[in-house]
C-alpha positions in Angstrom: -60.0 18.1 -17.8 -56.8 16.6 -19.0 -55.9 19.8 -21.0 -56.6 21.9 -17.7 -54.5 19.7 -15.8 -51.6 19.9 -18.5 -51.9 23.7 -18.7 -51.4 23.9 -14.9 -48.5 21.4 -14.7 -46.8 23.1 -17.7 -46.9 26.5 -15.8 -45.5 24.9 -12.8 -42.6 23.3 -14.8 -42.0 26.6 -16.3 -41.7 28.3 -12.9 -39.4 25.5 -11.7 -37.1 25.7 -14.8 -34.8 28.5 -13.7 -34.2 26.9 -10.4 -31.0 25.0 -10.5 -31.5 22.8 -7.4 -34.0 22.3 -4.6 -33.8 23.9 -1.3 -31.9 21.7 1.1 -33.9 19.8 3.6 -33.4 21.1 7.2 -31.0 19.4 9.5 -32.4 17.5 12.5 -30.6 17.5 15.8 -30.5 14.0 17.0 -30.4 15.2 20.6 -33.9 16.5 20.1 -35.1 13.0 19.9 -35.3 12.3 23.7 -37.6 9.4 23.2 -34.7 7.5 21.5 -32.9 7.5 24.8 -36.2 6.5 26.8 -36.7 3.6 24.3 -33.2 2.3 24.3 -33.2 -1.4 24.4 -36.8 -1.8 23.2 -37.5 -4.2 20.2 -38.7 -1.6 17.6 -40.9 -4.1 15.8 -42.6 -4.9 19.1 -43.0 -1.1 20.0 -44.2 -0.3 16.5 -47.0 -3.1 16.8 -48.0 -1.7 20.2 -48.2 1.8 19.0 -50.0 0.8 15.8 -52.5 -0.9 17.8 -53.1 2.2 19.8 -54.1 4.1 16.7 -56.4 1.5 15.5 -54.3 -0.7 13.2 -52.8 -4.2 13.7 -49.5 -5.7 13.1 -48.8 -9.3 12.1 -45.5 -11.2 12.0 -47.2 -14.5 10.6 -48.6 -14.3 7.1 -50.9 -17.3 7.9 -52.3 -15.2 10.9 -52.8 -12.2 8.4 -54.7 -14.4 6.1 -56.9 -15.9 8.8 -57.7 -12.2 9.8 -58.7 -11.3 6.3 -60.7 -14.6 5.9 -62.7 -13.8 9.2 -63.5 -10.4 8.0 -64.8 -11.7 4.7 -62.0 -9.9 2.8 -61.4 -12.5 0.1 -60.8 -10.5 -3.2 -58.0 -8.2 -3.4 -54.7 -6.9 -5.0 -51.1 -7.9 -4.2 -47.9 -6.4 -5.3 -46.4 -8.7 -7.8 -43.1 -8.7 -6.0 -44.7 -9.9 -2.8 -47.0 -12.4 -4.3 -44.4 -15.5 -4.4 -44.0 -15.2 -0.5 -47.7 -14.8 0.2 -49.3 -17.1 -2.5 -49.4 -20.2 -0.3 -51.2 -18.4 2.5 -53.8 -16.7 0.2 -54.7 -19.6 -1.9 -57.8 -21.3 -0.9 -60.9 -19.2 -0.8 -59.1 -16.0 -1.9 -59.0 -14.2 -5.4 -55.9 -12.1 -5.5 -54.8 -10.1 -8.6 -51.3 -8.7 -9.3 -52.6 -5.9 -11.6 -54.9 -3.2 -10.1 -57.7 -2.2 -12.4 -58.8 1.3 -11.6 -62.1 0.6 -13.6 -63.0 -2.0 -10.9 -61.7 -0.1 -7.9 -64.8 -1.1 -5.8 -64.1 -4.9 -6.4 -61.0 -5.0 -4.2 -61.7 -5.6 -0.5 -57.9 -5.5 0.4 -54.7 -4.3 -1.1 -51.2 -5.5 -0.2 -48.3 -3.3 -1.1 -44.8 -2.6 0.2 -44.0 0.1 3.0 -40.9 2.1 2.7 -40.5 2.1 6.5 -42.4 2.7 9.8 -41.9 4.9 12.9 -42.0 3.0 16.1 -42.7 6.3 18.2 -46.0 6.9 16.5 -47.1 3.6 15.0 -46.8 5.2 11.5 -46.3 3.5 8.2 -44.2 5.2 5.5 -45.4 4.7 1.9 -43.3 5.8 -1.0 -43.9 5.9 -4.8 -40.4 4.7 -5.3 -41.4 1.2 -4.1 -45.2 1.2 -3.8 -46.5 -0.7 -6.9 -49.8 1.0 -6.8 -50.7 4.0 -4.6 -54.5 3.5 -5.5 -54.2 -0.1 -4.3 -52.8 1.1 -1.0 -55.4 3.9 -0.5 -58.7 2.7 -2.2 -59.5 -0.8 -0.7 -61.1 -0.8 2.8 -58.2 -3.1 4.1 -54.6 -1.9 3.4 -51.8 -4.3 4.2 -48.4 -2.8 4.2 -45.6 -5.3 4.1 -42.8 -3.9 6.2 -39.1 -5.2 6.6 -38.1 -5.3 10.3 -34.8 -3.4 9.4 -36.8 -0.4 8.1 -38.5 0.3 11.3 -37.2 3.7 12.8 -37.2 4.7 16.3 -38.6 8.2 15.8 -39.5 10.8 13.3 -36.1 12.4 12.8 -34.5 8.9 12.1 -37.1 8.4 9.5 -36.8 11.8 7.8 -33.0 11.2 7.6 -33.7 7.9 6.0 -36.2 8.9 3.3 -33.8 10.1 0.6 -34.9 12.3 -2.1 -38.4 10.6 -3.2 -40.8 13.7 -3.4 -43.9 11.5 -2.9 -44.1 10.1 0.5 -47.2 9.4 2.7 -47.3 8.8 6.3 -50.2 6.6 7.5 -51.0 6.4 11.3 -53.6 3.9 11.5 -56.9 4.0 9.5 -58.0 7.1 7.6 -60.0 9.2 9.9 -62.0 12.5 9.9 -64.1 14.4 12.3 -64.9 17.4 10.0 -68.7 16.9 10.2 -70.0 17.8 13.6 -67.0 16.4 15.4 -68.1 12.8 14.8 -65.2 10.5 14.1 -65.5 8.4 10.9 -62.9 6.0 9.6 -62.1 5.0 6.0 -63.3 8.3 4.2 -59.9 9.4 2.6 -58.1 6.0 2.6 -58.3 2.6 4.3 -60.8 1.9 6.9 -58.6 -0.8 8.3 -54.7 -0.5 8.4 -52.7 -3.6 8.9 -48.9 -4.3 8.8 -47.0 -7.5 8.0 -43.6 -7.4 9.5 -41.1 -9.7 7.6 
């Protein structure tokens, strides 16, 4: 399997080698974002929390309240980004088992994963995950509960603002609520391709 993968990737690299630079990203006209004018004066963190709730997620501003939510749901064994652990350790101490290294061989042992978010979009309640700052993509997608730790200043009003702020990271995931699919007979099922519960901790 690894040989097949490497064969495919080497052909892709060979095809890209003659290209000196990537195609530029399209320009976004800020005047298109009418919503930005409508939402002028709104607190973006409050708006994001409201919109996240509408799509089935929850936002917290208090780590103790987040810990209580995890405890109430029986989610006591999980992963936490090592960079975030010092600020969360006192809240996830008693009764919790939290690891700072995600073991792929024990993927089913983790009931929650806590990673950093690159940003969020208040307009849609979406979280932005980026390989550049996410310690483990698998820890963000495999556990039933994902907690994205989000800085208040990284909440963008709308999609065009978010795209402009993303930079050159080619691996970005936008998460709008829990993972959902209705492929089979139109029945909505959550948690199939990613977390069944999406939480955000705004700091």
